C-alpha positions in Angstrom: 13.0 20.3 -20.7 15.2 17.8 -19.0 17.5 18.3 -16.1 20.0 16.0 -14.5 19.6 15.3 -10.8 22.6 14.2 -8.8 22.5 12.4 -5.5 25.6 12.0 -3.3 25.0 9.3 -0.7 26.7 9.1 2.7 27.9 5.6 1.7 31.3 4.9 0.3 31.7 2.7 -2.8 32.8 -0.2 -0.5 29.6 0.0 1.5 30.9 1.9 4.6 28.9 4.8 6.2 30.8 8.0 5.6 32.0 9.9 8.7 31.7 12.4 10.2 27.9 12.2 10.6 27.5 15.9 9.9 29.4 15.8 6.6 26.4 17.2 4.7 26.1 20.3 6.9 29.9 20.9 6.8 30.0 20.6 3.0 26.9 22.7 2.2 27.5 26.2 3.3 24.6 27.5 5.3 25.2 31.3 4.9 21.8 32.9 4.0 23.1 34.8 1.0 24.7 31.6 -0.4 21.6 29.5 0.2 19.6 32.0 -1.8 21.8 31.3 -4.8 21.3 27.5 -4.4 17.5 27.8 -3.8 15.7 25.0 -5.5 18.9 23.4 -6.8 20.4 21.8 -3.7 18.9 19.9 -0.7 20.2 17.8 2.2 18.0 14.7 2.4 17.9 11.4 4.3 17.4 8.6 1.8 16.8 5.2 3.2 18.3 6.4 6.5 21.5 7.7 4.8 22.4 11.4 4.8 22.6 12.6 1.2 22.9 15.7 -0.9 20.6 16.1 -3.9 21.3 18.7 -6.5 20.6 19.4 -10.1 22.7 20.5 -13.1 21.2 24.0 -12.8 23.4 24.5 -9.8 26.3 24.9 -12.3 24.8 28.2 -13.4 23.7 29.4 -9.9 27.0 28.6 -8.3 29.6 26.7 -10.4 32.1 26.6 -7.6 29.6 24.7 -5.3 28.7 22.3 -8.1 32.3 21.5 -8.8 33.1 21.2 -5.1 30.3 18.7 -4.5 31.3 16.5 -7.4 35.0 16.6 -6.5 34.2 15.8 -2.8 32.2 12.8 -3.8 35.0 11.5 -6.1 37.8 12.2 -3.6 36.0 10.4 -0.8 34.7 7.5 -3.0 31.1 8.3 -2.2 28.3 6.8 -4.2 26.9 9.3 -6.6 24.1 8.8 -9.0 22.6 10.8 -11.9 19.0 10.7 -13.1 17.4 12.6 -15.9 14.3 14.4 -14.7 11.7 15.8 -17.1 10.2 19.1 -16.0 
């Protein structure tokens, strides 16, 4: 089975570091009951020193609202977003 892994980087398409520095924590709700729904599908990471959010396409089924909000946020703020096919 193949899943798609998305990474939203804290860098804009024009190479600027995205602010505020706690954007990942603000964007990803940390309510325990909501985190349980995301479990295994969404993580906050530091990649090459840049705060990032990594999530997979299964988040659509766990919480479609959160999946759409993440993609929309990245597009609206011109953040770098990559997709990678992962075999499981």
